[in-house]
N, C-alpha and C positions, 0 to 999 in steps of 0.2 A: 493875192499873195498868200501862200500856205505857210503858217507859223508853227503848227503841231508837229510832234515827232512821229514819224511813220512807224506803225506796229510791225514788228519782225517776228517771224515764226522760226523756232529752232528746229533744225533737222535732226531727229533722234533715231534715224534708221540704224545707226551703229549700235544701239542698245537692244535691238531685237534678239540678238544671240544670248545676251545675259538673261533676258526675260524668259527665253525658252529654257535655258538651263535651270533658272529658278523654278519654273513650272514643272519641269521634269523632276527636280529635287523634291518638290512638294508632293508630286504624284508618287514618287518612290517611297517617300515617308508614309504616305497614306497606304500604299500597297503593302509596305512592311507591317504597318499596324493591322491592316485587314488580315494579312497572312498570319500574323501572331494570334489574332482572335480566332481565325479558322483552325490554326494548329492547336491552340489551347482547347477549343471545343472538341476537336477530333481526339486529342489525347485524353481529355476528361471522359469522353464517350468510351474510349478503349479501356481506361482505368475502371470505369463502372462495369463494363463488360467483363473484364478480368476479375474484378472483385466478386461479381456474381458467380463466375465460373469457379473461383477459389472457394466461395461459400458452398457451392454445390458439391465440390470435392470433399470439403469438410463434413458436410451433412452425410455424404455417402460413406465416409469413414466411420462416422457415428452409427450409421445403419448397420455396418458390418459388425460392430461390437454388440449391438442389440440383437442381431441375428444369431451370433455365437451364444449369447446368454440364453436366448430362446431355445436353442438346440440343447444346451446343457441342462435346462430345466425340464427336458423331456417333452416339450410341446411340439416337436417336429418328428413325424413318423416316417421312417424309411420305407420306400416303396418295396414291394415284395421281392423283385429280383436283386435288390441291393442290400437285403438284410444280412447281418453278420452271421446269424444262426438261422438257416432256412428251416430247421426242424421246429422252431418256436415262432409264435405270432409276432407281428411287428410291435405290438404293445408290451411284449415281455421285456424285462429289464436287460436281458442279454442283447437285445436289439436297440436299446435306448442309449444315448450318449451319456458318458460320465467323464470324470477327469482323467481316468486312465485311457479310455478309448479316444479321448480328444487329442492326446499327445503321441499315440502310437500310430504311425502311418497306415499300417495294414488294417487297423480298425477305423481310424479317422477318415481315411480316403477310400475311394472306389478302387484305385490301383496303387501300385508303388513305383510307377514310372512317370516320366515327364514332370509336370508340375506337382504331382502327387507324392514326390519324395519328401516334401515338407508337410507336416500335419496341418490341414486346413479345413477339415469337416466337409470334404467334398461328397462324402456318403450321404450327408443330410441336406446340403445346400446345392442349388442348381447352378453350377458353374457353366459358362459358355462352352460349347463343344467345338467351335470353329477357330477362327483366327485369335480370338481373345479368350482362350481356355483358362487363363489364370484369373478370370474375373466373374463375379456374380452381378448380372445386370439388374438395375433397379427400374421400376416403372412397369408399363403394360407388358405382359408376357408375350403377346403376339408380335410386338415390334422387334425388329433386329437392332442389335446394339451398334451404335456409331460413336466413335471417339469425339467427333466434332460437337455433337449435341447431346450425347447420352451420359448417364451416370452409372457407376459400378463400384464394387469394392472387391478386394482380395484379402485373405486372412492367412496368418501364420500363428500357430499355437505352440507355446513352450512352457516348461516348468521352471519357474525362477528359483526354486529350492533344490533343484537337481535331485529329486526324490529317488530317481533311478528305479531299477528293477530288482535290486538285491535286498534281502532281508536278513536280519540277525535276530534270533530269539532264543529263549530258554524256557523250559517247562518245569512245573512243580506239581507234584501229586498230593492230593488230600484224600485220605481214606477215613470215612467215619468208623468209629469203634475200632481204631487201629490198635496194634499192640503198643501199649504205653510203656514208658520207662518204669523201671522197678523201684519200689521204695526200699527202705532199709531192711525190711523183712523178706525181700525177694518177691514181693507181690506187685502186680501192676497197679499203678496209681493213675486213675483217669484224669487227675488234675495236672499230670505231667505230660510233656509232648510225646509224640510217637517215637518209638525206638528207631534209632538210626544205625544200630549195630546189631547183628553183623551185616545187615543189608540196609537198603533204603527203607523208608516207611512201609510197613506191611501189616497184614492181618493174617493171623494163624487160627485155623479152625481145628480144634483137637477132637479126637474120638471121645464122645460122652463128656465133652468140655473139661477133660482131665489134662491139665498142663503137663503132667508127667508121662502122658501116653506117647509111645513111639509112633502112633498113627495120627497123622495130621495132614491138612491141606493148607498151603501158605500162598497167599497172593501178594506180590510185591510190585510196586510201581517204580520203574527206573527212569529218571528224567533224561531229557535230551538237551544238548546245546548245539545250535546250528548257527554258523557264522557265514555271512555274506553269500547266501545261496541266491543264484541268479534265477529269477522266475520268469524271465522274458521268453518269448517264443523260441529263441535260439539257445536258451538255458535249460533248466530242469525244474518244472513245476511240482515234481513229486517230492514230498516232504514227509518227515515223521515227527511224531509228538511223544516220543518216549515209548516205553514198552511195559507190558504186564508180564511178569515172570510167574509161572505156575509151578509149584513144587508139591509133589505128593509123596509122603513117607508112609511105608507100610500099606495099610488098608485105607489110608486117607482119613479125612475128617468131614463131618457133616456141616454144611453151611445152612444154618437153620432159618435165616432170615435174609431178605434182600439188603445188600449193603451199599450205601451211597458212596460214590467217588466223584472227584473233580480233578480235572487236569487244567491247570492255569497256564495259558500261553502268554508269555511276557515278551512282547516285541520291543526291541531297543533301537533298531535301525530299520527304516529311515526315520522313524519317530517312535515315541513311547506309547504303547497301547496294550491292553490286556483283553483276553477273552477266555472264558471258562468252558471246557467241554465236560459236560456232566453226564452221569449215567448210573447204572446199577450193576453190581455183581450179583448174579442170581443164586437162588438156592440150588443145591444138587441133590441127587437121589442115589440110593444104593444101586450099583457099587460106587462107593465114594472115591474110587481111584480114577473115575472119569472127571476130567476138568470141567469146571462150570461154564456156563454161557454168560454173556455180558450184553447189556442194553445201553446204547447211547441215546440221550434224549433227542438228538437231531443228527442228521447226516451232514447238514451244511451249517456253517456259522459265518457271520460277517465280522471281520476284524478291521474296522475303520476303512472300509472300501475293499479290502482283500477278502475274497470268497474262499473259505476253507471247505473242502468236500472230503469227507472221510471215505475210505475204501479199504477193505481188508482182503485183497486178492490172495494173500498168502495164508490166510486163516482157513482152516478146514471147517466148512459148515455142513449142516445136514440139509436135506431137500427143502426147498423153499415152499411157501404156501401154508405152513403150519405155524401155530402159535407157540409162545414160550412155554405153555403148559404141557405141550406134547412133543417138543423138539424144537425145530426152527432152523432156518437157513442162515447163511452169512448175513443176509439182510431181509427184513420183513417190511411190509408196506407201512408208511407213516400213519398209523391208526392206533386206536387204543389196543394195547397188548393184553391178551387174555391171560393174565397171570393170577396165580392163587394169592390170596391175601391182598387183594387189589385196592388197598387203601394205603397211600394215595394211588390213584389210577396212573398207570405207566404208559407213556407214549414214546415210541422211538424205534431204533434200528438195532437188530440183534445179530451177534456173531458168537461163534463157539470158540472158546479158548483152547489152545493146545498145551501140552506139557512143554516147559521151557519158556523161551522168550517169545512174546507176541507183540510185534512192533505195531503201534498205532500209526498206520500210513494214511496218506491222502494227497490231495493237491491243494495248492494255494495260488491264487491269482496275484498279479503284480500289485504292490502297494499303490494306493491312490493318493496323488498330491492333494494338499489342502488349498493350494493356490495355483492359478494359471496366469500366464501373460498372453494377452491377445493383442497382436499387432494387426491393425486394420489399415489398409491403404485405400483411400478413396480417390476415385477418378471422376472428374467433372468435364464439362465442355472445354474446347480450345486447349486440350492437353494439360489441364490443371490437375495437380496431384497434391493430396494431403495425407500425412501419416499420423495416426493416433495409436497410442499404446496404453492398454488398460490392464490392471491387476484385478482378477476376479477371485474372491474367496468363496469356498464351498458353502459354509454357513456359520452362524455364530457358534455352533457346537462342534465345528471341525469334523462333521460326519458322525459324531458319537451321540446317539440319542440314549434313551433310558434302557437299562439292561434287562428290565422285566416289564410285562404288560402293565401290572400295577406295582410301581416302585415306591417303597416306603423308606425314606431316608430320615434318620434321626435317632435320638436317644431312646433308651428303654422306657416303656410305659410305666408311670409311677405305680408303686405297690397299691393294690386295692382298687385300681381303676381299670376300666375296660377301654382300650384304644382301637380295637379292631372288631367289627361286626360284619361278617360277609353277607348277612341276610339269611332269612329262614325259608324263603320260597324254594320249592323244588324245581322251578324253572329259572334258577340263577346259575350262570355259567361264568367261569374264569378260565380263559384259554391262552396259552402261550404258543399255540400252533399257528404259524403265520398263514394267513388266508391266501397269500399269493406266491409263496415259495415253500421250500422244504425246511426252512429254518424253524426251530422250536426253542423259544426262550422260556424262562420260568414265568408261570402265570402271575405269581406274586413274589416279589423280591424284597428283602429287608437288608439293612446294613448293621443290624444288631441281633445277636444270637437269641437274646431273650424275647425280642419281638418276633423272631422266626418261630420260636416255640409257641408263642401266643397265636400266631397265624395258623401254624400247623394244627394245633389243638382245636381251633375254631372250625377249620374246614374238615377236620375229622369228626365233627359233630359233638365235641365236648362242651359242657356247660361253660359259661352261661349263655352261649349263642349256638343253639343246635342248628346245624347246617345240613340241608337235604339236597343241595344242588350238585353241580358237576364242576370238577377242577381238572382241566386237561393239562397235564404236565405236573411239575413238582415245585412247590414253594421252596425258595432257596435263599441262602445268604449271598448277596451280590456285591459284597464289599470289594472283592478283587476286580470288579468290572466297572466301578464308578468312574465316569469321565471327569475331566478337570472341572467342568462347570458345576458339577455336583459335589466336589470334594470338600468344600467348606462354605459357611455362610458368606464369607467375603467374595469367593469366586461366584457363588450363586447370585449375589447381589449385583455383581458386574453384568452378568447375563440378563438379569431382570431389568436393569436400567437400559441396557441396549435394546431389549424388546419393547420397553416403554417408548423409547425414542422412535422406533420403527412404527409402533402403533399410532403415535401422534402424527407421524408423517404420512399415514395411510388415509386416503380421503373417505369421508362419510358425509352424505348429503344433509343429514339432520343434526350431526353432532359437531360443534365447533372445534373440539379437540381431536378430530379424526376418529380413530378406533381406540383411543384412550378414554376410559370412563372414570372420572374421579370418584372418590368415596361418596356414597349416597346416590349415585347414578347407576341404574341398572340398564344394561344394553337391551335394545328391542330386537336386535339381530345378532347372530353369533357366527357369521361366516357362511360359506356356501357348503351345504351338506353333500350335494351331488358330486362336486369336484373335490371336496375336502380341502378347500383353500380359504385363505383369509386370516386375519389376526384380530383378536379381541383382547383388550387388556382392562381388567377390573381392578382398580386400586382400592381395595377394600372388599367387603362382603359382596357376594354375587349369587343370584338365583338363576339357574338355567332350566328352561323348559322349551320344548319345541325342537327344531332342527338347527344344526350348526356344523361348522367344519373349519379346518386349518389349525390355528393355534389359539388356545384359550389360557390366559394367564390371570390368576386370581391371587392377590396379596392378602386377602382375608379368608373367610370361610366360603366354600363353594357348596351351595345347596342345590341338589337335583330334585326337581319337582314334577310330578305328573308324567306324561309321555315325553321322552327326550331321545334324541338321536344325534350323536356327534362323531365325526370322522376326523382324526388327526391327533394332535398332542395337547394334553391338558397338564398345566403346571400349577400347583397350589402351594403357596408359601405361608399361609396364615396358620396360626396355632389351632384353629378350629377344624382344619383339614377339610374332608368331604363328608357331607351328610345328605341322606336321601329321606325325604318325607313324603307321605301319601303313596297311593298306588300308581298304576299305569305301567306302560312298557318302556323299558330303557335299553338303549344300545349304544355302547362306546367302542368304537372301532379304531384302535391305534395304541396309544400309550397314555397312562396317567402317572404323574409324578407328584408325590406329596412330600415336600421337604421344608417344613416350617422353621423359621428363624426369627429372632427379634429384630425390630427396626427395619422391616421389609417394605413398609409403605413408601411409595414414591413421594406422596404429598408431604409426609413428615420430613423427608430429606435427611434422615438420620442413618448414617452408615453403621453396619453391624460392628461390634467390637472385634478387633483382629483375632482375639483368642476365643471368641464365642463358638459354641457348638450348636448343632441343630437341636431343635426341640423335639419332643416325642410326636411322631406322625399319628394322625387320627383318621379313621375311616369307619363310617357308621352307615350301613345300608339297611336300616331298620324298617324302611317302608316296604310294603308288599308289592306284588306284581312281578312281571318278567324283568330280568336284568341280565344282560350279556356284556361282558368286558372281554373283547377279542383283540389279539395282536394282529396288526396288519401293517407290514412295512411300507406298502404302497400308500396307505392313508397318511402315514407319518411323513413320507417323502413329499407328498402333496402338501401336507400341512406346513412343512418347512420352507415352501417356496417363498413365503413372505420374508424369510431371512436367509435365503439360499442364493448362491451364485450372484452375489451383489458386488458392485464395482467399488473397490477400495479407492481408486484414483485413476485419472486419465491424464496423459501427458502428450503434447504434440511434438512429433519428432521432425 
């Protein structure tokens, strides 16, 4: 008998569909998860790829800015067929980029069509010549540019200050030994200003120096006022700087000595700047009815980037090739002029005056901006694009360096003291004749008339410092040409602190403070002499021997010792000035500025009093040996590269 309950098996075939659905749902969820992971991985890979491409585009834009700065610093030489002036070598400043050439399409670019309608430095940079002619390819030059994997940049240069091509200026004439105003007795008083009536400031030479004689020769300078003259290629670069009026009464009067004159050009638009055109009114000979001749120190002058070139096509000259002692043409070569009574020695260009008005004519190039905007567009792989915009400033000095080869800024030397000793060696030379152009600036300049008398007496060989060397040019008062950074101790101190910051940021492998050397630390190197570049800042006394170049700033006394050779700009602000000890050969190629003021040390961190004045400048070349102080605008330009064409700021657009 079977008593247990029989086991039964439930038939679940009807649940197979639900299980299948559940399995499919689980598989779908897993598939979605896997797809999400794959999508995330692919998106992350794409993002990484795009980020790399964007970074490459950004780097390309940065490269474009650096390439433009490199061109503006003169480090890129135009190939022969593409030079601006084919009559001059590629290294001449006429064929090197500057702020004017950078923004004028016909100078900046190879053509003025296509992409070259916008200034982009295509004359100096190798833009593509095929499909992507708007870009400069980065990388190996042999490979073709491809947008998918290559990098490139394009440039657009503009002037943020809208400097323009128009200038406004006025001139002022200064005649040494002019006809002064009369005192109460009817006699000229040399302590009074020049006579302004009946004409402009003038000088009258009477027969036998008799003021009552009807026979006289009178030279009058008549100033000019020029408003908004367009100097662009489509305008008129021909300008005038006033005129000399020559009057001869009766038999005329004898000009017994060379008379110094100065034409001060005061530019007011697009910015304020000054430049003096100096020269001599020569002596005349019987018959005194013949107008005298005139000598300008230089044919060319640089006015904050604008090049002034004098030319007297309307003046009647005598045959060229002769000296001022025997006649002379409208222009003579820029060499020592063989004049009688040749102390000081006279260098320059000569023209013969006519009766009546003689307009001082010439040409002037467009004013140079002090800042540029460089817009650089960088192109990376995968169509990535980045735009950067940078403002580039010319230099700390806005293009205005020292107005004389040796510039002495400051108060009169105290009575009974000697503040200037040019040296006694016969092989000592002070020259304002530019080594690389036709510019000729004063070899020695002062801002104080008493100091100028002291300098002139010294180079003329007067006691207590007999001088037997050579001075090429004429020591002059350069007060009318002092740039802003030399206008006061406060302005000077701002420039000095900026230079100190630049020096600290300049690398030096052995000095922890870069090219800034604190008081008590004398540099072992002074820049590169061959290229004339580098910056050296001595915060205190400094002794220089050996070779150097660039910029040397000394806030104490600078001692020149033994053999030395420096190319560039030297600035000394210490009360001890410059002193040379010992013998040897010395060569300074560029500019020296001595402008002492109190509280000039960076270490002391004391600002000069706002009302303070410069101290008396001191220069003592008592050591023996050869010494040459020569003006060289190229050395100065090279020296300023440490503080030139620097980026004020960069913004991403």
